[in-house]
C-alpha positions, 0 to 999 in steps of 0.5 A: 928170666928174672930181669923181665919181672918186678923186684921184690925190692929195689935199694937204688943209690942209697947213702947215709953218713955217721959224723961225716963218715960215708957208712954207705955210699951210692949203694944199689941192690935189688931182689926178686920174689923166691931169690936168695941174696948175699950181702957180703964184705968184712965187718965195717963194709956197710952191708948191715947198715945197709939192710937196716935201712931197709928194716927201719932201724936207720933212716937214709940220707938219700937214695930210693926204695921201691917195693914191687916197684912202687916208692917205699916210704919206711922211717922205722920198723913198723913201716918195714913191717907193713911193707911185709918185710921182717927181719930175723937177727942172729941173736933171734929176739925169742922169749925163752921161758915160753912155748912156740906158740906164745913166741909167734904171737908175741906182742899180738896174742889173739884173745877170745870174746871174754878177753882171755888169750886163745891159747887153743887158737894160737897153738893151732895156727902155730902147728899149721905154720909150723908143719908148713915149714917144718914138718919134724918139728913137734915140740910145741908144748916146751919153752923155747930155751929147750930147743936146738938151734935149728928149732929155734930158727925155725920158731924165728922164722915161722914168726915172720911169715905167720904175719904175711912177711914177704921179705926176709932179712936173715942176719948170719943165720947158721952163725954158732950152729952144728952141720945138721942144724945148718943144713935144717936151716937151709932146708927152712931157707928153700921152703921159704924160696919156693913159697916165693919169699925174697930173702936178703942173707947177711953172712961171713960164711962163704960156703953157706953163700955158695949153697943158698944164695942165688946171687951175691952183692959185695961191699967195700968202704960203704960201696958196692964192689959188684954183683953176680949170679953165684954160678957165674963166679967162683969162692976165690972170686968173691974173696977177691971182691971182699979182701981187694975190691977186684970184680971178676969177669963174671961180676957186674961192677959197681961204684966200689969195684977196684979201677985199672 
């Protein structure tokens, strides 16, 4: 039972305001090893802001963050990386003009004893990581701009786990991908789960969520409406949480749940 394990991440009563507007108001979410937790809600619901607090892009006004049960002081993205937190944004932020290995080590390149780039070592490690993550990936010598959307996702994910990330934040990972590439990303996510990596998934695609997520947290007006295991709720019930803030019987209500 997950309740007997220590969460990878606990965000407790997190709040942040911008110009007097409560972007996130007393929001609490958690994530366990080898689990995918989806964060859902309309644009402006607060889900992206909440996750940017975890990634170090924003500093919370109040609330606590625990990583593996220990209080975490996350003030910037560097702090987040030190806690094993990596973010894969929708835009991917890959360098189109260089190959997979160069992307994996972008800004953290390996050097030879003579101070030159150790291309051999970087490619060998890239092949090892990509082989574990996506055994069908063979296009190591080509610039990333020549790869498909699904292959580019592979490179972005490999870069995150190369440096021992245990917590991944994935922002709309299947946006603008076709069915085959979407399935490929799903396989990548399942592989990460099998390695005990926890994933926060931000998505507007309710079908993706039910295919990939173990639990869902729904936000509305900066608050958590409720959360549930995907097996305990229907897609229509989750849509009701998103649109009306109505918490169904299979979900645990939060501060933002509709009353009455």
